[in-house]
ZATORVO-166630 format. One record per atom (N, C-alpha, C): residue in three letters; x, y, z. Coordinates in pm, whole numbers, plus 50000, padded with zeros to 5 digits. Layout:
// residues N
{"ALA", {X, Y, Z}}
...
//
This chain:
// residues 230
{"MET", {18809, 33998, 36146}}
{"MET", {18782, 33907, 36036}}
{"MET", {18631, 33896, 36014}}
{"LEU", {18591, 33901, 35888}}
{"LEU", {18450, 33885, 35852}}
{"LEU", {18438, 33765, 35760}}
{"ILE", {18359, 33666, 35801}}
{"ILE", {18330, 33549, 35718}}
{"ILE", {18179, 33534, 35714}}
{"ALA", {18122, 33552, 35597}}
{"ALA", {17977, 33536, 35579}}
{"ALA", {17954, 33418, 35486}}
{"GLY", {17877, 33321, 35533}}
{"GLY", {17851, 33202, 35453}}
{"GLY", {17703, 33177, 35439}}
{"PHE", {17666, 33112, 35328}}
{"PHE", {17526, 33078, 35307}}
{"PHE", {17519, 32954, 35217}}
{"PRO", {17417, 32867, 35238}}
{"PRO", {17399, 32752, 35149}}
{"PRO", {17326, 32795, 35023}}
{"ALA", {17373, 32748, 34908}}
{"ALA", {17317, 32794, 34781}}
{"ALA", {17269, 32677, 34696}}
{"GLY", {17158, 32700, 34628}}
{"GLY", {17114, 32614, 34520}}
{"GLY", {17060, 32479, 34559}}
{"ALA", {17045, 32396, 34456}}
{"ALA", {16981, 32266, 34472}}
{"ALA", {17058, 32172, 34564}}
{"TRP", {17190, 32192, 34574}}
{"TRP", {17273, 32103, 34657}}
{"TRP", {17305, 32162, 34794}}
{"GLY", {17259, 32283, 34823}}
{"GLY", {17287, 32345, 34952}}
{"GLY", {17434, 32362, 34979}}
{"THR", {17511, 32398, 34876}}
{"THR", {17655, 32412, 34889}}
{"THR", {17690, 32542, 34959}}
{"ASN", {17779, 32535, 35057}}
{"ASN", {17818, 32655, 35131}}
{"ASN", {17909, 32743, 35046}}
{"CYS", {17867, 32868, 35029}}
{"CYS", {17949, 32971, 34964}}
{"CYS", {17993, 33067, 35074}}
{"TYR", {18121, 33105, 35072}}
{"TYR", {18174, 33193, 35176}}
{"TYR", {18230, 33321, 35114}}
{"VAL", {18205, 33432, 35181}}
{"VAL", {18264, 33561, 35146}}
{"VAL", {18352, 33601, 35263}}
{"VAL", {18481, 33625, 35237}}
{"VAL", {18579, 33642, 35344}}
{"VAL", {18653, 33774, 35324}}
{"ALA", {18662, 33854, 35432}}
{"ALA", {18729, 33983, 35427}}
{"ALA", {18793, 34013, 35562}}
{"PRO", {18893, 34101, 35564}}
{"PRO", {18950, 34141, 35694}}
{"PRO", {18848, 34209, 35784}}
{"ALA", {18753, 34282, 35723}}
{"ALA", {18650, 34353, 35799}}
{"ALA", {18547, 34405, 35701}}
{"ALA", {18434, 34453, 35753}}
{"ALA", {18332, 34516, 35669}}
{"ALA", {18390, 34638, 35600}}
{"GLY", {18342, 34664, 35479}}
{"GLY", {18386, 34781, 35405}}
{"GLY", {18519, 34765, 35335}}
{"GLU", {18572, 34642, 35328}}
{"GLU", {18703, 34620, 35267}}
{"GLU", {18694, 34525, 35148}}
{"GLU", {18808, 34490, 35091}}
{"GLU", {18811, 34392, 34983}}
{"GLU", {18784, 34253, 35039}}
{"CYS", {18741, 34162, 34951}}
{"CYS", {18706, 34026, 34997}}
{"CYS", {18736, 33926, 34888}}
{"VAL", {18736, 33797, 34928}}
{"VAL", {18739, 33687, 34833}}
{"VAL", {18611, 33606, 34849}}
{"ILE", {18571, 33541, 34741}}
{"ILE", {18451, 33458, 34739}}
{"ILE", {18494, 33314, 34718}}
{"ILE", {18452, 33226, 34807}}
{"ILE", {18490, 33085, 34800}}
{"ILE", {18370, 33002, 34756}}
{"ASP", {18384, 32930, 34646}}
{"ASP", {18287, 32833, 34597}}
{"ASP", {18147, 32892, 34571}}
{"PRO", {18134, 32984, 34475}}
{"PRO", {18001, 33031, 34437}}
{"PRO", {17933, 32927, 34347}}
{"GLY", {17850, 32843, 34406}}
{"GLY", {17791, 32731, 34335}}
{"GLY", {17657, 32763, 34272}}
{"HIS", {17575, 32662, 34262}}
{"HIS", {17444, 32673, 34196}}
{"HIS", {17358, 32782, 34259}}
{"GLN", {17315, 32877, 34177}}
{"GLN", {17226, 32987, 34220}}
{"GLN", {17286, 33070, 34335}}
{"ALA", {17417, 33085, 34335}}
{"ALA", {17482, 33160, 34444}}
{"ALA", {17497, 33309, 34414}}
{"ALA", {17479, 33351, 34290}}
{"ALA", {17510, 33490, 34254}}
{"ALA", {17429, 33591, 34334}}
{"GLN", {17301, 33566, 34354}}
{"GLN", {17219, 33661, 34429}}
{"GLN", {17265, 33670, 34574}}
{"GLY", {17294, 33555, 34636}}
{"GLY", {17343, 33556, 34774}}
{"GLY", {17476, 33628, 34787}}
{"VAL", {17562, 33612, 34687}}
{"VAL", {17689, 33684, 34687}}
{"VAL", {17664, 33833, 34683}}
{"ASP", {17579, 33879, 34590}}
{"ASP", {17552, 34022, 34577}}
{"ASP", {17490, 34080, 34704}}
{"GLU", {17399, 34006, 34766}}
{"GLU", {17337, 34054, 34890}}
{"GLU", {17440, 34065, 35002}}
{"THR", {17531, 33969, 35009}}
{"THR", {17635, 33971, 35112}}
{"THR", {17731, 34088, 35090}}
{"LEU", {17770, 34109, 34966}}
{"LEU", {17859, 34221, 34935}}
{"LEU", {17795, 34354, 34972}}
{"ALA", {17668, 34371, 34939}}
{"ALA", {17599, 34496, 34970}}
{"ALA", {17583, 34515, 35120}}
{"LYS", {17546, 34409, 35190}}
{"LYS", {17522, 34418, 35334}}
{"LYS", {17648, 34462, 35408}}
{"HIS", {17763, 34411, 35367}}
{"HIS", {17888, 34439, 35439}}
{"HIS", {17978, 34539, 35365}}
{"ARG", {17929, 34596, 35257}}
{"ARG", {18000, 34699, 35180}}
{"ARG", {18137, 34646, 35135}}
{"LEU", {18136, 34530, 35071}}
{"LEU", {18260, 34463, 35033}}
{"LEU", {18286, 34474, 34883}}
{"LYS", {18415, 34471, 34848}}
{"LYS", {18458, 34473, 34708}}
{"LYS", {18534, 34345, 34679}}
{"PRO", {18480, 34256, 34597}}
{"PRO", {18550, 34131, 34568}}
{"PRO", {18672, 34153, 34480}}
{"VAL", {18778, 34075, 34506}}
{"VAL", {18898, 34081, 34423}}
{"VAL", {18927, 33947, 34357}}
{"ALA", {18863, 33839, 34401}}
{"ALA", {18888, 33708, 34342}}
{"ALA", {18784, 33607, 34388}}
{"VAL", {18768, 33504, 34306}}
{"VAL", {18693, 33384, 34342}}
{"VAL", {18794, 33271, 34355}}
{"ILE", {18787, 33195, 34464}}
{"ILE", {18876, 33080, 34480}}
{"ILE", {18791, 32955, 34502}}
{"LEU", {18836, 32843, 34445}}
{"LEU", {18754, 32723, 34437}}
{"LEU", {18822, 32604, 34503}}
{"THR", {18747, 32535, 34590}}
{"THR", {18804, 32416, 34655}}
{"THR", {18812, 32298, 34560}}
{"HIS", {18722, 32291, 34462}}
{"HIS", {18728, 32187, 34359}}
{"HIS", {18630, 32222, 34248}}
{"GLY", {18623, 32136, 34145}}
{"GLY", {18552, 32174, 34025}}
{"GLY", {18411, 32122, 34009}}
{"HIS", {18355, 32052, 34106}}
{"HIS", {18218, 32003, 34090}}
{"HIS", {18120, 32118, 34071}}
{"ILE", {18019, 32093, 33988}}
{"ILE", {17928, 32199, 33947}}
{"ILE", {17855, 32263, 34064}}
{"ASP", {17832, 32188, 34172}}
{"ASP", {17762, 32248, 34286}}
{"ASP", {17849, 32351, 34358}}
{"HIS", {17979, 32356, 34326}}
{"HIS", {18069, 32455, 34386}}
{"HIS", {18110, 32564, 34288}}
{"VAL", {18086, 32543, 34158}}
{"VAL", {18140, 32638, 34059}}
{"VAL", {18035, 32693, 33963}}
{"ALA", {17910, 32658, 33979}}
{"ALA", {17809, 32693, 33879}}
{"ALA", {17793, 32842, 33857}}
{"SER", {17824, 32923, 33958}}
{"SER", {17808, 33069, 33944}}
{"SER", {17941, 33142, 33923}}
{"VAL", {18048, 33069, 33896}}
{"VAL", {18178, 33133, 33879}}
{"VAL", {18177, 33233, 33764}}
{"VAL", {18127, 33191, 33648}}
{"VAL", {18129, 33280, 33531}}
{"VAL", {18049, 33407, 33555}}
{"PRO", {17923, 33398, 33600}}
{"PRO", {17849, 33523, 33623}}
{"PRO", {17907, 33610, 33735}}
{"VAL", {17957, 33550, 33843}}
{"VAL", {18012, 33629, 33952}}
{"VAL", {18141, 33698, 33909}}
{"CYS", {18230, 33623, 33843}}
{"CYS", {18354, 33685, 33796}}
{"CYS", {18325, 33794, 33692}}
{"GLY", {18230, 33767, 33603}}
{"GLY", {18197, 33864, 33501}}
{"GLY", {18137, 33991, 33558}}
{"ALA", {18049, 33976, 33656}}
{"ALA", {17982, 34093, 33714}}
{"ALA", {18079, 34184, 33787}}
{"HIS", {18185, 34126, 33845}}
{"HIS", {18276, 34204, 33928}}
{"HIS", {18416, 34217, 33868}}
{"ASP", {18435, 34161, 33748}}
{"ASP", {18562, 34170, 33676}}
{"ASP", {18679, 34123, 33763}}
{"VAL", {18666, 34000, 33814}}
{"VAL", {18770, 33943, 33900}}
{"VAL", {18812, 33807, 33846}}
{"PRO", {18933, 33761, 33878}}
{"PRO", {18978, 33628, 33835}}
{"PRO", {18924, 33518, 33927}}
{"ALA", {18931, 33396, 33876}}
{"ALA", {18902, 33277, 33957}}
{"ALA", {19028, 33192, 33964}}
{"TRP", {19040, 33118, 34075}}
{"TRP", {19155, 33031, 34097}}
{"TRP", {19105, 32888, 34121}}
{"ILE", {19170, 32789, 34057}}
{"ILE", {19132, 32649, 34071}}
{"ILE", {19257, 32563, 34052}}
{"HIS", {19258, 32443, 34109}}
{"HIS", {19370, 32352, 34086}}
{"HIS", {19363, 32302, 33942}}
{"PRO", {19478, 32288, 33874}}
{"PRO", {19476, 32250, 33733}}
{"PRO", {19409, 32115, 33704}}
{"GLU", {19412, 32021, 33799}}
{"GLU", {19351, 31891, 33773}}
{"GLU", {19199, 31894, 33773}}
{"ASP", {19139, 32002, 33822}}
{"ASP", {18994, 32016, 33817}}
{"ASP", {18948, 32121, 33717}}
{"ARG", {19041, 32179, 33646}}
{"ARG", {19005, 32288, 33555}}
{"ARG", {18905, 32243, 33447}}
{"TYR", {18921, 32120, 33396}}
{"TYR", {18834, 32072, 33290}}
{"TYR", {18687, 32070, 33330}}
{"MET", {18659, 32059, 33460}}
{"MET", {18521, 32049, 33506}}
{"MET", {18441, 32176, 33481}}
{"LEU", {18508, 32289, 33471}}
{"LEU", {18437, 32414, 33447}}
{"LEU", {18365, 32411, 33313}}
{"SER", {18427, 32349, 33214}}
{"SER", {18369, 32345, 33081}}
{"SER", {18294, 32215, 33053}}
{"ASP", {18320, 32112, 33132}}
{"ASP", {18258, 31981, 33107}}
{"ASP", {18213, 31918, 33238}}
{"PRO", {18112, 31979, 33305}}
{"PRO", {18071, 31928, 33437}}
{"PRO", {18013, 31787, 33433}}
{"GLU", {17952, 31749, 33320}}
{"GLU", {17894, 31615, 33314}}
{"GLU", {18002, 31507, 33320}}
{"LYS", {18121, 31537, 33268}}
{"LYS", {18231, 31441, 33273}}
{"LYS", {18273, 31414, 33417}}
{"ALA", {18256, 31515, 33502}}
{"ALA", {18296, 31501, 33642}}
{"ALA", {18189, 31437, 33729}}
{"LEU", {18062, 31460, 33694}}
{"LEU", {17953, 31411, 33779}}
{"LEU", {17885, 31286, 33725}}
{"GLY", {17893, 31263, 33596}}
{"GLY", {17816, 31156, 33535}}
{"GLY", {17682, 31211, 33489}}
{"ARG", {17633, 31163, 33379}}
{"ARG", {17514, 31221, 33318}}
{"ARG", {17390, 31209, 33406}}
{"THR", {17373, 31099, 33476}}
{"THR", {17251, 31081, 33554}}
{"THR", {17240, 31181, 33667}}
{"ILE", {17355, 31226, 33721}}
{"ILE", {17353, 31323, 33829}}
{"ILE", {17337, 31464, 33776}}
{"GLY", {17410, 31495, 33669}}
{"GLY", {17411, 31633, 33622}}
{"GLY", {17303, 31669, 33522}}
{"GLN", {17239, 31570, 33460}}
{"GLN", {17155, 31595, 33346}}
{"GLN", {17037, 31688, 33374}}
{"GLN", {16967, 31671, 33486}}
{"GLN", {16846, 31746, 33512}}
{"GLN", {16869, 31896, 33521}}
{"LEU", {16985, 31937, 33569}}
{"LEU", {17011, 32079, 33589}}
{"LEU", {17101, 32140, 33484}}
{"MET", {17151, 32060, 33390}}
{"MET", {17246, 32114, 33295}}
{"MET", {17190, 32231, 33216}}
{"GLY", {17059, 32226, 33187}}
{"GLY", {17000, 32331, 33105}}
{"GLY", {16999, 32468, 33169}}
{"GLU", {17005, 32476, 33303}}
{"GLU", {16997, 32605, 33369}}
{"GLU", {17130, 32652, 33426}}
{"LEU", {17237, 32582, 33394}}
{"LEU", {17368, 32617, 33448}}
{"LEU", {17454, 32689, 33345}}
{"THR", {17535, 32782, 33392}}
{"THR", {17631, 32850, 33307}}
{"THR", {17765, 32779, 33320}}
{"VAL", {17807, 32712, 33214}}
{"VAL", {17933, 32639, 33219}}
{"VAL", {18039, 32713, 33136}}
{"GLY", {18163, 32680, 33163}}
{"GLY", {18274, 32743, 33093}}
{"GLY", {18367, 32812, 33190}}
{"GLU", {18478, 32862, 33135}}
{"GLU", {18578, 32930, 33218}}
{"GLU", {18553, 33080, 33219}}
{"PRO", {18579, 33145, 33333}}
{"PRO", {18577, 33292, 33333}}
{"PRO", {18691, 33347, 33248}}
{"ASP", {18686, 33474, 33217}}
{"ASP", {18787, 33534, 33130}}
{"ASP", {18928, 33523, 33187}}
{"ASP", {18939, 33531, 33319}}
{"ASP", {19070, 33526, 33385}}
{"ASP", {19070, 33409, 33484}}
{"LEU", {19134, 33300, 33446}}
{"LEU", {19138, 33180, 33531}}
{"LEU", {19283, 33148, 33564}}
{"ARG", {19312, 33133, 33692}}
{"ARG", {19448, 33108, 33739}}
{"ARG", {19453, 32976, 33816}}
{"GLU", {19572, 32921, 33831}}
{"GLU", {19586, 32787, 33887}}
{"GLU", {19651, 32789, 34025}}
{"LEU", {19597, 32705, 34113}}
{"LEU", {19647, 32690, 34248}}
{"LEU", {19749, 32576, 34254}}
{"THR", {19846, 32588, 34344}}
{"THR", {19945, 32482, 34363}}
{"THR", {19957, 32447, 34510}}
{"ASP", {19991, 32322, 34536}}
{"ASP", {20002, 32273, 34672}}
{"ASP", {20107, 32350, 34751}}
{"GLY", {20071, 32391, 34872}}
{"GLY", {20165, 32459, 34959}}
{"GLY", {20182, 32607, 34932}}
{"SER", {20116, 32657, 34829}}
{"SER", {20132, 32799, 34797}}
{"SER", {20053, 32885, 34893}}
{"ARG", {20091, 33012, 34899}}
{"ARG", {20018, 33111, 34978}}
{"ARG", {19955, 33210, 34881}}
{"VAL", {19824, 33226, 34893}}
{"VAL", {19751, 33318, 34808}}
{"VAL", {19719, 33441, 34893}}
{"GLU", {19779, 33553, 34857}}
{"GLU", {19758, 33677, 34932}}
{"GLU", {19662, 33765, 34854}}
{"LEU", {19539, 33771, 34902}}
{"LEU", {19432, 33844, 34835}}
{"LEU", {19350, 33919, 34939}}
{"ALA", {19311, 34041, 34907}}
{"ALA", {19220, 34120, 34991}}
{"ALA", {19273, 34134, 35135}}
{"GLY", {19404, 34137, 35152}}
{"GLY", {19459, 34147, 35286}}
{"GLY", {19455, 34017, 35363}}
{"LEU", {19423, 33907, 35296}}
{"LEU", {19417, 33775, 35358}}
{"LEU", {19536, 33691, 35313}}
{"ASP", {19583, 33604, 35400}}
{"ASP", {19695, 33516, 35370}}
{"ASP", {19646, 33372, 35378}}
{"LEU", {19610, 33315, 35263}}
{"LEU", {19550, 33183, 35257}}
{"LEU", {19654, 33080, 35213}}
{"THR", {19669, 32972, 35291}}
{"THR", {19759, 32863, 35256}}
{"THR", {19680, 32754, 35184}}
{"VAL", {19730, 32713, 35070}}
{"VAL", {19663, 32613, 34986}}
{"VAL", {19724, 32476, 35013}}
{"ALA", {19637, 32375, 35031}}
{"ALA", {19684, 32236, 35042}}
{"ALA", {19609, 32151, 34941}}
{"HIS", {19682, 32085, 34854}}
{"HIS", {19620, 31991, 34761}}
{"HIS", {19571, 31870, 34840}}
{"ALA", {19444, 31835, 34823}}
{"ALA", {19383, 31729, 34905}}
{"ALA", {19296, 31639, 34818}}
{"PRO", {19357, 31561, 34727}}
{"PRO", {19278, 31476, 34638}}
{"PRO", {19206, 31365, 34712}}
{"GLY", {19108, 31309, 34644}}
{"GLY", {19027, 31201, 34701}}
{"GLY", {18883, 31217, 34662}}
{"HIS", {18825, 31334, 34691}}
{"HIS", {18691, 31366, 34644}}
{"HIS", {18696, 31395, 34494}}
{"THR", {18792, 31477, 34453}}
{"THR", {18831, 31494, 34313}}
{"THR", {18983, 31496, 34308}}
{"ARG", {19038, 31485, 34189}}
{"ARG", {19184, 31486, 34177}}
{"ARG", {19243, 31622, 34212}}
{"GLY", {19166, 31729, 34187}}
{"GLY", {19217, 31862, 34209}}
{"GLY", {19161, 31932, 34331}}
{"SER", {19106, 31858, 34425}}
{"SER", {19052, 31921, 34546}}
{"SER", {19163, 31989, 34625}}
{"VAL", {19132, 32107, 34678}}
{"VAL", {19225, 32178, 34766}}
{"VAL", {19150, 32229, 34888}}
{"THR", {19226, 32267, 34989}}
{"THR", {19171, 32335, 35105}}
{"THR", {19243, 32469, 35120}}
{"PHE", {19180, 32560, 35194}}
{"PHE", {19239, 32690, 35224}}
{"PHE", {19241, 32712, 35374}}
{"ARG", {19353, 32763, 35424}}
{"ARG", {19362, 32787, 35569}}
{"ARG", {19409, 32929, 35596}}
{"LEU", {19336, 32995, 35686}}
{"LEU", {19376, 33125, 35737}}
{"LEU", {19450, 33104, 35869}}
{"PRO", {19560, 33174, 35892}}
{"PRO", {19639, 33151, 36014}}
{"PRO", {19570, 33202, 36140}}
{"GLN", {19606, 33144, 36250}}
{"GLN", {19559, 33191, 36381}}
{"GLN", {19614, 33330, 36409}}
{"THR", {19534, 33411, 36475}}
{"THR", {19579, 33542, 36521}}
{"THR", {19555, 33552, 36670}}
{"VAL", {19590, 33665, 36727}}
{"VAL", {19568, 33686, 36871}}
{"VAL", {19420, 33678, 36905}}
{"ASP", {19336, 33724, 36812}}
{"ASP", {19193, 33734, 36841}}
{"ASP", {19110, 33615, 36796}}
{"ILE", {19155, 33543, 36693}}
{"ILE", {19072, 33435, 36639}}
{"ILE", {19158, 33311, 36613}}
{"PRO", {19097, 33191, 36621}}
{"PRO", {19171, 33070, 36586}}
{"PRO", {19189, 33059, 36436}}
{"SER", {19270, 32965, 36394}}
{"SER", {19286, 32937, 36252}}
{"SER", {19152, 32893, 36193}}
{"VAL", {19128, 32928, 36067}}
{"VAL", {19005, 32890, 35997}}
{"VAL", {19044, 32805, 35877}}
{"PHE", {18976, 32691, 35862}}
{"PHE", {19009, 32591, 35762}}
{"PHE", {18888, 32570, 35671}}
{"PHE", {18901, 32611, 35544}}
{"PHE", {18796, 32589, 35446}}
{"PHE", {18824, 32454, 35380}}
{"SER", {18747, 32353, 35419}}
{"SER", {18782, 32215, 35385}}
{"SER", {18719, 32166, 35256}}
{"GLY", {18633, 32247, 35191}}
{"GLY", {18566, 32199, 35072}}
{"GLY", {18489, 32072, 35101}}
{"ASP", {18502, 31972, 35013}}
{"ASP", {18434, 31844, 35036}}
{"ASP", {18531, 31736, 35083}}
{"LEU", {18640, 31778, 35147}}
{"LEU", {18730, 31681, 35209}}
{"LEU", {18675, 31636, 35344}}
{"LEU", {18642, 31730, 35430}}
{"LEU", {18600, 31699, 35567}}
{"LEU", {18471, 31773, 35599}}
{"PHE", {18371, 31700, 35651}}
{"PHE", {18246, 31757, 35698}}
{"PHE", {18232, 31730, 35848}}
{"ALA", {18136, 31794, 35910}}
{"ALA", {18102, 31762, 36049}}
{"ALA", {18049, 31619, 36053}}
{"GLY", {18127, 31529, 36108}}
{"GLY", {18085, 31390, 36124}}
{"GLY", {18105, 31302, 36003}}
{"SER", {18158, 31355, 35894}}
{"SER", {18170, 31273, 35774}}
{"SER", {18281, 31329, 35684}}
{"VAL", {18287, 31275, 35561}}
{"VAL", {18386, 31318, 35461}}
{"VAL", {18318, 31317, 35325}}
{"GLY", {18391, 31367, 35224}}
{"GLY", {18336, 31371, 35090}}
{"GLY", {18327, 31233, 35027}}
{"ARG", {18233, 31221, 34934}}
{"ARG", {18214, 31094, 34863}}
{"ARG", {18329, 31072, 34766}}
{"THR", {18352, 30945, 34731}}
{"THR", {18462, 30912, 34641}}
{"THR", {18416, 30827, 34523}}
{"ASP", {18284, 30819, 34500}}
{"ASP", {18231, 30731, 34397}}
{"ASP", {18205, 30801, 34264}}
{"LEU", {18241, 30929, 34253}}
{"LEU", {18227, 31001, 34127}}
{"LEU", {18359, 30996, 34050}}
{"PRO", {18358, 31026, 33919}}
{"PRO", {18482, 31023, 33842}}
{"PRO", {18591, 31107, 33908}}
{"GLY", {18710, 31050, 33921}}
{"GLY", {18821, 31118, 33985}}
{"GLY", {18830, 31097, 34134}}
{"GLY", {18728, 31034, 34193}}
{"GLY", {18731, 31005, 34336}}
{"GLY", {18817, 30884, 34367}}
{"ASP", {18875, 30883, 34487}}
{"ASP", {18962, 30773, 34526}}
{"ASP", {18966, 30766, 34678}}
{"THR", {18916, 30657, 34733}}
{"THR", {18905, 30644, 34879}}
{"THR", {19041, 30648, 34947}}
{"ALA", {19139, 30576, 34893}}
{"ALA", {19271, 30574, 34955}}
{"ALA", {19333, 30714, 34954}}
{"GLU", {19315, 30788, 34845}}
{"GLU", {19369, 30923, 34838}}
{"GLU", {19299, 31015, 34937}}
{"LEU", {19168, 31000, 34953}}
{"LEU", {19096, 31085, 35048}}
{"LEU", {19144, 31059, 35190}}
{"LEU", {19163, 30934, 35226}}
{"LEU", {19212, 30903, 35360}}
{"LEU", {19354, 30958, 35381}}
{"GLU", {19436, 30950, 35278}}
{"GLU", {19571, 31005, 35288}}
{"GLU", {19566, 31157, 35304}}
{"SER", {19473, 31222, 35232}}
{"SER", {19457, 31367, 35244}}
{"SER", {19410, 31406, 35383}}
{"LEU", {19319, 31329, 35439}}
{"LEU", {19274, 31356, 35576}}
{"LEU", {19392, 31350, 35673}}
{"ALA", {19475, 31247, 35659}}
{"ALA", {19588, 31231, 35750}}
{"ALA", {19691, 31341, 35731}}
{"ARG", {19720, 31375, 35608}}
{"ARG", {19827, 31472, 35578}}
{"ARG", {19783, 31616, 35602}}
{"VAL", {19659, 31649, 35566}}
{"VAL", {19614, 31788, 35571}}
{"VAL", {19543, 31822, 35700}}
{"CYS", {19458, 31732, 35750}}
{"CYS", {19374, 31765, 35865}}
{"CYS", {19436, 31732, 36000}}
{"LEU", {19499, 31615, 36012}}
{"LEU", {19548, 31573, 36143}}
{"LEU", {19650, 31669, 36205}}
{"PRO", {19738, 31732, 36128}}
{"PRO", {19835, 31823, 36191}}
{"PRO", {19775, 31953, 36244}}
{"LEU", {19651, 31983, 36210}}
{"LEU", {19592, 32111, 36251}}
{"LEU", {19559, 32111, 36399}}
{"ASP", {19565, 32228, 36461}}
{"ASP", {19533, 32242, 36602}}
{"ASP", {19386, 32214, 36627}}
{"ASP", {19355, 32158, 36744}}
{"ASP", {19217, 32126, 36778}}
{"ASP", {19124, 32247, 36772}}
{"SER", {19176, 32365, 36796}}
{"SER", {19092, 32486, 36797}}
{"SER", {19057, 32535, 36657}}
{"THR", {19118, 32476, 36554}}
{"THR", {19094, 32521, 36417}}
{"THR", {18946, 32508, 36381}}
{"VAL", {18887, 32616, 36333}}
{"VAL", {18748, 32616, 36291}}
{"VAL", {18739, 32560, 36149}}
{"VAL", {18650, 32463, 36130}}
{"VAL", {18633, 32399, 36000}}
{"VAL", {18505, 32451, 35935}}
{"LEU", {18520, 32513, 35819}}
{"LEU", {18406, 32558, 35738}}
{"LEU", {18408, 32475, 35610}}
{"SER", {18313, 32385, 35599}}
{"SER", {18316, 32286, 35491}}
{"SER", {18222, 32324, 35377}}
{"GLY", {18227, 32242, 35272}}
{"GLY", {18145, 32269, 35155}}
{"GLY", {17998, 32242, 35173}}
{"HIS", {17963, 32163, 35272}}
{"HIS", {17823, 32132, 35302}}
{"HIS", {17809, 32114, 35453}}
{"GLY", {17696, 32155, 35507}}
{"GLY", {17669, 32129, 35647}}
{"GLY", {17724, 32234, 35741}}
{"PRO", {17714, 32206, 35872}}
{"PRO", {17746, 32307, 35973}}
{"PRO", {17895, 32322, 36001}}
{"GLN", {17926, 32429, 36069}}
{"GLN", {18062, 32455, 36117}}
{"GLN", {18101, 32354, 36223}}
{"THR", {18230, 32322, 36229}}
{"THR", {18280, 32233, 36334}}
{"THR", {18422, 32276, 36368}}
{"THR", {18494, 32194, 36444}}
{"THR", {18635, 32219, 36474}}
{"THR", {18715, 32091, 36451}}
{"ILE", {18844, 32106, 36433}}
{"ILE", {18929, 31989, 36417}}
{"ILE", {18924, 31903, 36543}}
{"GLY", {18922, 31965, 36660}}
{"GLY", {18916, 31889, 36785}}
{"GLY", {18791, 31803, 36794}}
{"ARG", {18679, 31861, 36756}}
{"ARG", {18553, 31786, 36759}}
{"ARG", {18557, 31669, 36661}}
{"GLU", {18612, 31694, 36541}}
{"GLU", {18619, 31587, 36442}}
{"GLU", {18723, 31483, 36480}}
{"ARG", {18832, 31524, 36540}}
{"ARG", {18934, 31429, 36583}}
{"ARG", {18877, 31332, 36686}}
{"ALA", {18785, 31382, 36769}}
{"ALA", {18727, 31299, 36874}}
{"ALA", {18612, 31212, 36826}}
{"ALA", {18533, 31261, 36728}}
{"ALA", {18407, 31194, 36697}}
{"ALA", {18391, 31150, 36552}}
{"ASN", {18465, 31206, 36459}}
{"ASN", {18448, 31171, 36318}}
{"ASN", {18515, 31036, 36291}}
{"PRO", {18439, 30933, 36251}}
{"PRO", {18499, 30800, 36237}}
{"PRO", {18610, 30793, 36134}}
{"TYR", {18603, 30876, 36031}}
{"TYR", {18705, 30874, 35927}}
{"TYR", {18835, 30938, 35974}}
{"LEU", {18823, 31047, 36048}}
{"LEU", {18944, 31110, 36100}}
{"LEU", {19006, 31024, 36210}}
{"ARG", {18922, 30960, 36289}}
{"ARG", {18975, 30868, 36390}}
{"ARG", {19041, 30748, 36325}}
{"ASP", {18986, 30706, 36213}}
{"ASP", {19045, 30594, 36138}}
{"ASP", {19188, 30625, 36098}}
{"VAL", {19208, 30739, 36033}}
{"VAL", {19342, 30769, 35982}}
{"VAL", {19438, 30803, 36097}}
{"ALA", {19383, 30838, 36212}}
{"ALA", {19468, 30862, 36330}}
{"ALA", {19500, 30731, 36402}}
{"GLY", {19442, 30621, 36353}}
{"GLY", {19467, 30491, 36415}}
{"GLY", {19388, 30465, 36539}}
{"GLU", {19273, 30533, 36554}}
{"GLU", {19195, 30520, 36675}}
{"GLU", {19065, 30444, 36654}}
{"ALA", {19039, 30400, 36532}}
{"ALA", {18914, 30328, 36508}}
{"ALA", {18934, 30233, 36391}}
{"PRO", {18857, 30125, 36384}}
{"PRO", {18866, 30037, 36267}}
{"PRO", {18821, 30107, 36142}}
{"ARG", {18878, 30071, 36030}}
{"ARG", {18844, 30136, 35903}}
{"ARG", {18700, 30106, 35866}}
{"ARG", {18630, 30210, 35817}}
{"ARG", {18493, 30196, 35773}}
{"ARG", {18483, 30237, 35627}}
{"GLY", {18391, 30176, 35556}}
{"GLY", {18371, 30212, 35415}}
{"GLY", {18305, 30346, 35402}}
{"LEU", {18335, 30415, 35293}}
{"LEU", {18273, 30546, 35267}}
{"LEU", {18133, 30527, 35212}}
//
């Protein structure tokens, strides 16, 4: 398994390129602000051919490079239908005060081929078997992607902005909901094995075991700590 990740743009959003091995087909997860160059460098370095872009949610810091990346490589993008509107109207999702400064330099709109993700579905792309879980709370259409455990590697969980190392995604933007985020943490994250590697939308890599033990929000929904405000 080859997973190459890098933080991109003004928000330092993690973009991931995932393939069975070097020299094979790959998928690109969350090509955000100014991510296109990093994507191209990663593809060249590992001799990869992209077949799709998949998106954990529609916020502009995760999708700003979707149109140029899909266009350059003639590949489709996948997003949950409840976040689809954000591709064409990012200010509606972020609020004008947050999005206004960078709106002039961003490419907004839908790629030519846009497909929709559904809860519980399996997306088989580039020789990868990704399980989709709808995880609203940060946005209404937030999803996560999970690669199954194999003999050689543990399961890998692309959590988007649901779960971070030591924290969780914010819920104060349009479409955010604290109760839904806590329910998503309990339903999507708690059943995962402690060895599951968590690759989130921002910040460092962690594991479910580490977050189960130390993340106050995950401990909260597991009933191990008093509830804290986000």
